[in-house]
C-alpha positions as CSV (number, residue, x, y, z in Angstrom):
1,M,-88.0,-14.3,63.6
2,P,-86.5,-12.7,60.9
3,E,-83.4,-14.5,59.5
4,L,-80.0,-15.0,61.7
5,R,-77.0,-15.2,59.6
6,N,-75.0,-15.5,62.8
7,V,-77.2,-17.5,65.7
8,I,-79.3,-19.8,64.5
9,V,-82.4,-20.7,66.9
10,E,-84.1,-24.5,66.5
11,K,-88.3,-24.6,68.0
12,S,-89.4,-28.2,69.3
13,E,-91.7,-29.7,72.2
14,E,-91.2,-27.1,74.2
15,I,-87.7,-26.7,73.8
16,A,-85.6,-24.2,71.8
17,R,-82.3,-23.9,71.2
18,I,-80.3,-20.8,70.3
19,I,-76.5,-21.8,68.7
20,L,-74.0,-19.6,68.2
21,N,-72.8,-19.7,64.5
22,R,-69.6,-18.6,63.5
23,P,-67.4,-21.1,63.8
24,E,-64.8,-19.9,61.7
25,V,-63.6,-17.7,64.8
26,L,-64.9,-20.1,67.1
27,N,-68.2,-17.7,67.4
28,A,-66.2,-14.7,68.8
29,I,-68.7,-11.6,69.3
30,N,-69.2,-9.2,66.8
31,K,-72.0,-6.6,66.5
32,E,-73.9,-8.5,64.3
33,M,-73.8,-11.5,66.8
34,L,-74.5,-9.9,69.9
35,D,-77.6,-8.4,68.7
36,Q,-79.3,-11.3,67.2
37,L,-78.0,-13.3,69.9
38,K,-80.1,-10.4,72.1
39,L,-82.6,-11.3,69.9
40,A,-82.8,-14.5,69.4
41,V,-83.3,-14.8,73.6
42,Y,-85.8,-12.0,74.2
43,Q,-88.0,-13.5,72.0
44,C,-87.0,-17.2,72.9
45,G,-88.1,-16.0,76.6
46,N,-91.0,-14.1,75.9
47,D,-92.3,-17.4,73.4
48,R,-95.4,-19.3,76.1
49,G,-94.6,-21.7,73.3
50,I,-91.1,-22.5,74.7
51,R,-90.4,-23.1,78.9
52,A,-86.7,-24.4,78.5
53,I,-83.6,-23.0,76.1
54,I,-80.8,-24.6,75.5
55,I,-77.7,-22.7,74.1
56,S,-74.7,-23.9,72.2
57,G,-72.2,-23.1,69.7
58,V,-71.4,-25.1,66.4
59,G,-67.8,-26.6,65.6
60,R,-65.3,-26.2,68.0
61,A,-66.1,-23.4,71.0
62,F,-69.3,-22.5,73.0
63,C,-67.9,-18.9,72.5
64,S,-64.8,-18.0,72.9
65,G,-65.4,-14.3,73.5
66,I,-65.1,-11.3,71.2
67,D,-64.0,-10.7,68.5
68,L,-60.5,-9.3,68.5
69,N,-60.7,-7.3,65.2
70,Y,-64.0,-5.6,66.3
71,A,-62.6,-5.2,69.9
72,Q,-59.9,-2.5,67.6
73,I,-63.0,-0.9,66.2
74,L,-65.1,-0.6,69.1
75,V,-62.0,1.0,71.4
76,K,-61.4,4.0,68.7
77,S,-65.1,5.1,69.8
78,T,-66.5,6.0,74.0
79,L,-70.1,6.0,72.4
80,D,-69.6,2.0,70.5
81,V,-67.8,1.5,73.7
82,T,-70.5,2.1,75.7
83,T,-73.4,1.0,73.6
84,Y,-71.4,-2.7,73.2
85,L,-71.1,-3.5,77.0
86,R,-75.0,-2.1,77.3
87,K,-75.7,-4.4,75.3
88,M,-73.5,-7.3,76.9
89,E,-75.1,-6.4,80.4
90,R,-78.5,-6.4,78.8
91,L,-78.1,-10.5,77.1
92,L,-77.2,-11.3,80.1
93,A,-79.6,-10.1,82.8
94,D,-81.9,-11.8,80.4
95,L,-80.7,-14.5,80.6
96,E,-80.5,-15.0,83.8
97,K,-84.2,-13.1,85.2
98,M,-86.2,-14.8,82.6
99,D,-89.0,-17.5,84.0
100,K,-87.5,-20.1,81.4
101,P,-84.9,-22.8,82.8
102,T,-81.9,-21.7,80.8
103,I,-78.9,-24.5,79.4
104,A,-75.7,-23.9,78.2
105,A,-74.2,-26.6,76.2
106,V,-70.5,-26.2,76.5
107,N,-68.3,-27.9,74.0
108,G,-64.2,-26.4,73.5
109,Y,-63.4,-22.5,74.3
110,A,-66.3,-21.0,76.8
111,I,-63.9,-17.3,77.2
112,G,-64.0,-14.1,78.7
113,E,-67.6,-13.3,77.2
114,G,-68.0,-16.7,75.8
115,C,-67.8,-17.9,80.4
116,E,-70.5,-14.7,80.8
117,I,-72.8,-15.9,78.4
118,A,-72.9,-19.9,80.0
119,L,-72.6,-18.5,83.5
120,A,-75.8,-16.5,82.9
121,C,-77.2,-19.9,82.0
122,D,-78.7,-21.5,85.3
123,F,-77.3,-24.8,84.3
124,R,-74.6,-25.5,82.6
125,I,-73.1,-29.0,81.0
126,A,-69.3,-29.0,79.3
127,S,-68.2,-32.0,77.2
128,E,-64.7,-33.3,78.3
129,N,-63.1,-31.1,76.1
130,A,-64.2,-27.9,77.3
131,R,-62.0,-24.9,78.9
132,L,-63.3,-21.8,80.5
133,G,-62.5,-18.7,82.1
134,T,-62.8,-14.4,82.1
135,T,-59.6,-13.8,80.9
136,Y,-60.2,-10.4,80.5
137,V,-57.4,-9.0,82.3
138,Q,-54.8,-11.0,79.3
139,L,-56.2,-7.8,77.2
140,G,-56.1,-5.0,79.9
141,L,-60.2,-5.0,80.4
142,V,-62.3,-6.2,83.5
143,A,-64.9,-8.8,83.6
144,T,-69.2,-8.0,84.2
145,P,-69.9,-6.7,87.2
146,A,-72.8,-9.6,87.0
147,G,-69.9,-12.5,85.6
148,T,-67.8,-10.6,89.3
149,W,-70.2,-11.7,91.1
150,R,-71.4,-15.3,89.3
151,L,-67.9,-16.5,89.6
152,I,-67.5,-15.4,93.2
153,E,-70.8,-16.9,93.9
154,L,-69.7,-20.1,92.1
155,V,-66.6,-20.6,93.3
156,G,-66.0,-18.5,96.3
157,L,-64.1,-14.6,96.9
158,S,-60.4,-16.6,97.0
159,K,-60.8,-18.8,93.7
160,A,-62.7,-15.7,91.5
161,K,-59.7,-13.6,92.2
162,E,-57.4,-15.9,91.5
163,L,-59.7,-16.3,87.9
164,I,-59.9,-13.1,87.1
165,L,-56.8,-10.9,88.1
166,L,-54.5,-14.4,86.8
167,G,-57.1,-15.2,83.7
168,D,-56.6,-18.5,83.5
169,S,-59.4,-20.3,82.2
170,V,-59.5,-23.9,83.5
171,E,-60.7,-27.2,81.6
172,A,-64.1,-29.3,82.3
173,E,-63.0,-31.5,85.5
174,E,-62.2,-29.2,87.6
175,A,-64.2,-26.3,86.5
176,L,-66.1,-29.1,87.7
177,R,-64.7,-29.7,90.8
178,L,-64.6,-25.8,91.2
179,G,-68.7,-25.8,91.0
180,L,-68.5,-23.5,87.2
181,V,-70.5,-26.6,85.4
182,N,-73.2,-29.0,86.4
183,R,-71.6,-32.0,84.5
184,V,-69.3,-33.2,82.3
185,V,-70.1,-35.3,80.0
186,A,-67.6,-37.1,76.6
187,T,-68.2,-35.0,73.6
188,Q,-69.7,-37.0,72.3
189,D,-73.1,-37.2,74.9
190,L,-73.2,-32.8,75.1
191,E,-76.2,-32.1,73.1
192,D,-77.6,-35.4,74.1
193,S,-77.4,-34.6,78.4
194,A,-78.3,-30.9,77.3
195,L,-81.6,-32.5,75.8
196,E,-82.4,-34.9,78.7
197,L,-82.4,-32.0,81.1
198,A,-83.8,-30.2,78.9
199,V,-86.9,-32.3,79.1
200,R,-87.0,-33.5,82.5
201,L,-87.1,-29.7,83.3
202,V,-89.7,-29.1,80.1
203,K,-92.4,-31.6,82.8
204,G,-91.3,-29.2,85.3
205,A,-94.3,-26.4,86.6
206,P,-93.4,-23.9,84.6
207,L,-95.0,-21.2,87.2
208,A,-93.6,-22.8,90.2
209,I,-89.7,-22.5,88.7
210,G,-90.2,-19.4,87.1
211,V,-90.8,-18.7,90.7
212,A,-88.5,-19.8,92.2
213,K,-85.5,-18.6,90.1
214,R,-86.9,-14.9,90.7
215,E,-86.6,-16.0,94.0
216,I,-83.2,-16.9,93.5
217,N,-82.3,-13.7,91.2
218,A,-83.7,-11.6,94.1
219,S,-81.0,-12.3,96.4
220,I,-78.0,-10.7,94.8
221,E,-79.9,-8.2,92.7
222,A,-79.3,-5.2,95.5
223,N,-75.1,-6.3,95.0
224,L,-75.3,-6.4,90.9
225,R,-77.5,-3.5,90.4
226,T,-74.9,-1.8,92.8
227,A,-71.9,-3.2,90.7
228,A,-73.6,-2.4,87.3
229,D,-73.1,1.3,86.7
230,F,-70.1,1.3,87.6
231,D,-68.3,-1.2,85.3
232,I,-69.4,0.3,82.9
233,R,-67.7,3.3,83.7
234,T,-64.7,1.2,84.4
235,Q,-65.2,-1.1,81.9
236,A,-64.9,2.1,79.5
237,E,-61.9,3.0,80.3
238,C,-60.5,0.2,80.1
239,L,-61.4,-0.5,76.2
240,R,-60.1,3.4,75.5
241,S,-56.8,2.5,76.9
242,E,-53.0,1.7,75.5
243,D,-53.2,-1.6,77.5
244,T,-56.5,-2.6,75.8
245,R,-54.7,-1.6,72.6
246,E,-51.7,-3.4,73.2
247,G,-53.4,-6.6,74.4
248,I,-55.9,-6.7,71.6
249,A,-53.0,-6.1,69.4
250,A,-50.6,-9.1,71.1
251,R,-53.9,-11.5,71.0
252,I,-53.8,-11.1,66.9
253,Q,-50.2,-10.9,66.5
254,K,-49.9,-14.3,68.8
255,R,-46.6,-12.7,71.0
256,K,-47.1,-11.7,74.6
257,P,-48.5,-8.1,75.4
258,V,-46.5,-5.5,77.5
259,F,-49.0,-3.3,79.4
260,K,-47.7,0.0,81.1
261,G,-51.2,1.0,83.2
262,R,-51.3,3.3,80.5
């Protein structure tokens, strides 16, 4: 694997760790990180020596979503917007559809795209200081269709609407109650808990695990395919809007946005 600056990949005893490594911006996603994360997921997913994958983040966050400075660049180009959205969709699909089981070890913030990456994993273990949410509407954006469907499947339609339309995030214990995460552990135990689960999965029958994942995914795939093309158009429309530019600027300037519906 080529050298990666924004993502760390560690492999040991059939387990791969993919670690987001931009702690100075709470592991926010820019073009380089997205490309490197896609590559790491693809290569680990196709490595026959790997049977389970753990995704985590360096520092105080799992992933705080899109890098706002990168988002300001994206909104200026329809082509760049569409490319970014398709890459993100591909990343989430690769995580969900690979035969190998995946574990998100969520420490601190998992917001926006960070939350979607966690939801695309098969298991989510959260530290007691974790906070998850699809806060897109606060930037004048919407979640991906895959993220929306996953959220609905996990928490139900009514709660999913509340989280998406209000842009709320929830603390670890509430995320556990809602079914967003599988378990909550002490912050200092997060790494060991994720590893313990990965070891159990590695001991399972890899063919059976892969087939089981495909059967589960098949039950929702038709709806996701229908929604995916719609999402690329709607996300691109949002990203080009004045509201999105205002939402991003307001977040950077630490003030409340003033949306005008255009």
